[in-house]
C-alpha positions as CSV (number, residue, x, y, z in Angstrom):
1,M,96.4,76.3,74.5
2,A,95.2,79.2,76.6
3,I,96.3,79.8,80.2
4,N,93.6,79.3,82.7
5,R,94.9,81.8,85.3
6,H,92.1,81.1,87.7
7,L,93.1,77.4,87.8
8,S,96.7,78.5,88.1
9,R,95.9,80.5,91.2
10,I,94.0,77.6,92.6
11,L,97.0,75.3,92.1
12,A,99.3,77.8,93.7
13,L,96.8,78.3,96.6
14,Q,96.6,74.5,97.2
15,A,100.4,74.1,97.1
16,L,100.9,77.0,99.5
17,Y,98.3,75.6,101.8
18,Q,100.0,72.3,101.8
19,H,103.4,74.0,102.4
20,E,102.1,76.1,105.3
21,L,100.1,73.3,106.9
22,M,102.6,70.5,106.6
23,E,105.9,72.3,105.8
24,T,106.0,70.4,102.5
25,E,109.3,70.9,100.6
26,K,108.8,73.1,97.5
27,E,110.3,70.5,95.3
28,K,107.5,68.1,96.2
29,M,104.7,70.5,95.4
30,Q,106.0,72.3,92.3
31,N,104.6,69.9,89.8
32,F,101.0,70.0,91.1
33,D,100.9,66.2,90.9
34,W,97.5,66.1,92.6
35,E,95.9,68.0,89.7
36,D,94.7,65.1,87.5
37,S,91.5,66.5,86.0
38,G,93.3,67.3,82.8
39,K,92.2,70.9,83.0
40,A,95.6,72.3,83.8
41,N,97.6,72.4,80.6
42,P,101.4,73.0,80.8
43,E,101.0,76.8,80.4
44,T,98.4,76.9,83.3
45,K,100.8,74.9,85.5
46,E,103.7,77.2,84.6
47,F,101.8,80.3,85.6
48,G,100.8,78.6,88.9
49,Y,104.4,77.6,89.5
50,E,105.5,81.2,88.8
51,L,103.0,82.4,91.5
52,L,104.2,79.7,93.9
53,Q,107.8,80.5,93.5
54,G,107.2,84.2,93.7
55,V,105.3,83.9,97.0
56,L,108.0,81.6,98.5
57,K,110.8,83.8,97.4
58,H,109.2,87.1,98.7
59,R,107.1,85.8,101.6
60,P,108.7,88.0,104.3
61,Q,108.2,91.2,102.3
62,L,104.7,90.2,101.2
63,M,103.6,89.4,104.8
64,E,105.1,92.7,106.0
65,E,103.1,94.6,103.3
66,I,99.9,92.7,104.3
67,L,100.4,93.4,108.0
68,K,101.0,97.1,107.3
69,N,97.5,97.2,106.0
70,A,95.8,94.9,108.4
71,G,95.3,97.2,111.4
72,N,96.6,95.7,114.7
73,R,96.5,92.1,113.5
74,T,99.5,89.8,113.6
75,E,100.2,87.0,111.2
76,E,98.8,84.5,113.8
77,D,95.5,86.3,113.7
78,F,94.8,85.4,110.1
79,V,92.8,82.4,109.0
80,L,95.3,80.3,107.0
81,M,93.4,80.4,103.8
82,D,92.9,84.2,104.0
83,K,96.7,84.6,104.6
84,I,97.5,82.5,101.6
85,I,95.1,84.3,99.3
86,L,96.6,87.6,100.5
87,L,100.1,86.4,99.9
88,L,99.3,85.3,96.4
89,S,97.4,88.5,95.5
90,T,100.0,90.8,97.1
91,Y,102.7,89.1,95.1
92,S,100.7,89.7,92.0
93,L,100.0,93.4,92.9
94,L,103.7,94.1,93.6
95,Y,105.5,91.9,91.0
96,Q,103.1,91.1,88.2
97,K,102.5,94.6,86.9
98,D,101.2,93.3,83.6
99,I,98.0,92.1,85.4
100,P,95.5,94.9,86.2
101,A,95.1,95.4,90.0
102,N,91.3,95.2,89.7
103,V,91.7,91.7,88.1
104,I,94.0,90.6,90.9
105,I,91.6,91.8,93.6
106,N,88.5,90.3,91.9
107,E,90.3,86.9,91.6
108,A,91.2,87.1,95.3
109,I,87.6,87.8,96.2
110,I,86.5,84.8,94.1
111,L,89.1,82.6,95.8
112,A,88.0,83.8,99.2
113,K,84.4,83.0,98.4
114,E,85.4,79.6,97.1
115,F,87.9,78.5,99.7
116,S,87.5,80.5,102.9
117,Q,85.0,81.7,105.4
118,M,81.8,83.4,104.5
119,A,82.8,87.0,105.1
120,S,86.5,86.5,104.3
121,Y,86.2,88.1,100.9
122,K,85.4,91.5,102.5
123,F,88.5,91.3,104.7
124,V,90.7,90.2,101.7
125,N,89.2,93.0,99.6
126,G,89.9,95.7,102.2
127,I,93.5,94.7,102.7
128,L,94.3,94.3,99.0
129,D,92.6,97.6,98.1
130,A,94.7,99.4,100.7
131,I,97.9,97.8,99.2
132,R,96.7,98.7,95.7
133,K,96.3,102.3,96.6
134,K,99.8,102.5,98.0
135,T,101.4,100.8,95.0
136,K,99.9,103.0,92.2
């Protein structure tokens, strides 16, 4: 079966949102038990888990990179969903070099349009593009 990376990102996004909001232990969120639509095959869940683990492992460095490219904003200034999308995407930009940067940024824009505020995609795009330029 093919990996649905968009769904993988959504699963990781949901798990990270739960973790940030309720400080859920990673052991309780790693299986994506809430996904019962049958759309997430084992490979899709595995890629989502890889994203989740990567963000949790590198969160301080990822947030530091995001803040370097966010003007005078602090972490508390971010809408929670935007912050999570940026963490996921920054992880991919820095650590998943086999995925083209434009694909990562386009996915982040889609996630922002789907799950965040109306103009969030512009904000997310700007920060990720700045990070992309520095990591070429």
